[in-house]
N, C-alpha and C positions, 0 to 999 in steps of 0.2 A: 307551225310544226305539225306533222301528222301524228295521230293518236299513238301509233305503234312506236314511233321514234320517241315520243314523250315517255312512254312506258319504259323504254330502254334507258332513257336518261335518268329517270327518278325512281324506277321500280314501281310496282303496283301490288300492294298487299297490306298486311296489318302492321308492317314495320313503320317506324317514324320516317319522316323525310330528312334523313340524316345527311343528304347531299348538300343541305343548306346550313349555313351558320345558324346556331340556335338563338337568334336574336328575338324571335317571337315564339312563344310556346303555346300550343293548343292540343286538345285531345277530344276524341269522341267519334261521331257518326262515320261509318264507312260509306254511306250513301253519297256525300259530297266529296269524298276523297279524290276522285279523278280531277275535278275542277279546281279544288284547292291546290293540288299538285301543279296544275298548269299555271294557275295564277302565281303560285310561289316562285316558279322558275322565271317567269317574266318579270316579276317584281324584284327578284334578286338581281337580275341583269340590269334593271333600270336604277335601282336604289342602293344595291349592295347589302340590303337588309334581308336576312334569311328567315325561314320558317321551319320550325320543328313541330310537325303535326302527327300525333299518334292516332292512327286509324284503328280504334279499339272498340267501336260500338257506342251508341248513344248513352247507355247506362254507365259505361266506363267514363265517358266524357263528363257526365253530371257528377260522378263520384270525384273525379280529379279536380274539377273547378271548385267543388265544395271543400275539398282537402287543400285547396290553394297551392297545388303543385304545378298548375299551368295558369296562363294569363287569361285564356278563354276556353270555354267548353263548347262542344258542338253536339246538338241533338236534333233528331227528326221527330221525336215525341216531345212536343212542347211542354215546358214546365208550367204548372198552374200559377195564376196570379198570386194566390195565397202563399205558395212556396217561394215565389220570387221575392215577395215582401219579407217573408221570414228570413230568407238568406241574404237580403240586401242586394239583389241582383237585378239586372235588366236583361231582356231577351228581344232579339230581332231576327227576322228572316234574312238569309244571305243569298239563297239560290232556290230555284224551283225545279223539280224533276218529277219522275214518275216511277212507281213500283210496278213490275211487270211479271205476270205468270209465265214461266218457261217450262219446257218439257224436253225429254229425251226420247223421241219416237222416230225410228227410221222411216225414211220415205216421205216426210212432210217438210215443206218449206216454212220459214218464218211467216206467221200470219195466215197460214193456209187453214188452220183449224179455228173454230169459233167456240165461245163459251159465254154463258150468262153468269151474272154474279151469284144467284142462288145455286146454280149447278156447280160453280167453282167452290162454294162453301161446302157442298156435299162431298166433293172430291177431297177437300182438306179435312173434313170430318171423318172420312173413311167409309161413309155410307155408299159412295160410288167407289168401287175397288178395282174395276176392270176398265180398260180403255174402250172396249166395245159395248159398254153399258148402254141400254136403250136411250137414256136421256142424252148422252153424248152423241150417239148415232143420230138422234132426231135433230140435233143442232148442226150436224155435218152430213147432210144427205149426199150420197154418191161417194163418200170417202170410205176407204177400206181400213177402218179402225181395227187394230190388232186385239186378239184375245190375250191381253198381256196385263199382268198385275200392275197397279199403280203404287209407286213408292213416294210418299210425301217427304220432301226435303224442306226443313225449316231452320231458322236461326237457333243456334245453341246458346248464344249470348244475349244479354239484354239489348234490344235493338229498336231504334226508331223506325226502321223499315218494317219490322214486325208490327209495331204500333199502327203504322199507316195501313198495312195490309189487313190487320184484324179490325181496325176501325171501319174499313170498307166492308169486310165480310159481315160485321155487325149491323151495318146500315142496310144491307141487301137481304139478309137472312135472319129472321127472328129466331130460328132454331140455333144458329151460331151465336147470336147475341145472348140467348138464354143459357146455353150449355157451355160456351167457351168464353165469349166476351172479347174485349179489346185490351191491349196492354203491350208494353215493351217485351214482356215474356208471358206466355200463356201455356197451359197444359194442352199439348197437341193430342187430339183424340184418336187419330187414325192408327190402326194396329200396325200398319207397315209404314214406318217413318224413320228418318235419320236427321241428325242435326249437323249444322256446319257453322263455323265461326266466321262472322263477318259476311258481307255480300260475296267476298272472294270464296269463302268456304262453301256457301250454298251453291254458287255457280259451279265450283269444282265437283261437288257431289252430284248435281243434276247431270253434268256431262259424263260422269263416271258410271252412274246407275241407269241401266236400260229401263224404260218405263217410268222414269222419275218425273215429278212435277215439283216446282219450287217457285220462289219469288225473289227477284233481285232488282236493284236500281238499273235503269236503262243503259247507262254507260257500261255496265258489266255485261249486259246482253250483247252490245256491240263488240266489246273487246274479246269476248269468248265465242263469238259467232253462234249465239244460242237461238233456238227455235222458240219464238213467243206465240202466245195465243191472242187472237183478236178477242176483244171484250165488248160486250153490249153495255152501252152507257145509259144514263137516266132517260135520255130521249128515245131509247129503243134502237139506236144506231150501233152497228159494229164498227169499232175503230181500232187502229193500230197505234202503238206508242211512238211518239216523236215530240220534238219541241213545239210543234204547232198544236197538237192535241193537249199537251201539258199547259200551254199558254191559254188555250180556250177554257180549260178548267179553272185557271187562276183569274180569269178576266173579271169575274163577279165577286171576288173575295173582298170582304169588308174588314181590312186588317186591324183596325183599331176598335172593332166591336167586341173584342175579347182581350182581357188583361194579358199582357205579354205578347200580343199579336199572334197567339196560338190558334189560328183559324184552321179548321178542317176543310179540305177541298175534295173529300171523297164523294163520289157519285154526284158531281156538280152538274148543274143544268147546262144545256147547250148541245146542239147536234154534233159538234166536233170535239167535245170534252173527253179526255181520257179519265176514266172513273177512279183511278187510284193515283191521283196526283198529290203532291205534297211540297211543302217548303222544308228546308233544313235551317235550323235556328242556331244562333250564337248566344252564349251566356257569358256575361261579364259582371264584375262587382261595381256597384255604384261608388264605393269608396275603396279603390284598389290599394293593396299594400305597396305596390310598386307603380306609381302613377306614370313614370316614364315608359314602362313596359306596356301598360294599358294604352297609352297614347300611340305607341307603335302599332298595336293591334288595330286601332281605329284608322290610322293612316293606311294600313294594308287594305282594309275593307273599303275605305274611301277610294283608294286607287282601283280596287277591283270593280266597284260599282261604276266608276267613270270609264275605265279602260279595259275591263275584262269581259265585255258583252260578247264580242265575237269569239273569244276563247271558250265561253260558256256554250254558245250556240253550236260551235264545232263539235261539242260532245253531246248535243241535244239536251242540254239543260236550258232553262229559261231564266235569263237575267232579270232582275227586278227593274221595273220601269223607273225612269228618272223622278217622276212625281212622288213615288213611294220612297225612294232613297232620300229625297229631300226631307220628307216627313220623318224618316228614321233619324236623320242628323238632328233635326230640330226638336223632336219629341222624346227620343230615346237616348241618343248620345249625349245630349245636354244634361242628363241625369248623372253621368259619370264625372265625378269631381276629382 
């Protein structure tokens, strides 16, 4: 099914997937919402079991699973090993994708303009406030950059996409790391800035405000026909976002080196790596109050890992390799009793 027809079938926004029977309940990250929608539709047709997933942001997903109002939470900002132990939960990645800087500038095609990580940090700090700033002009020789004010569009809600983006900016800019830092929510320093709820809200505001710059998960770039920036990676190469560059960034990840598998893939090595790649994670209780409901969640993700690879690739997400999903079943799911 084409992406547009999928959107028409299930809707695409912060609302729950109410088209499905509420057999499985989850809430959280907007980053993976497009692929969870697509998996849910196919799974419902095959098994009759539905999914009610509330796309409310990573912080909201963590709150809901801790409140035990859903069977699984979803977050792009991984929970620490200490907090997982305290809460009695496990965490595992479900899908890999990328966060992408997007702009609203007339006359430029997607990927036509280039930027480096340190200069991107200056843009989001507000120290670069015009599109024709000499630092941007130097990276884009021959391009007629407008004498137009930059408006920073950021997430207004607690967001794993924000965590991923600010994790990257902290890795490439000492100034950003010292003055702003990383987190699911940060104090945005640019004088000219506006918030949006969810990836959907950021995409809508970037498309609405002339001269805007923001950051969204790549599926939202595709859905909204947005203009993205090429980004210089750790190898010094300028790359565009897609499933191949996300996969290149994930190739060297040592998933079990961090408690809860919460590996950061930002600024990954490799000529082809997209520098703001990330996984989206699932949170579940080791001793769930409703074992049957928990089992249904594992069946859903087991099906998705086995049968959902093409569906993921169609949206330029990166499915987890079979070797990793086998380890997740053996090492993580086995803890859920």
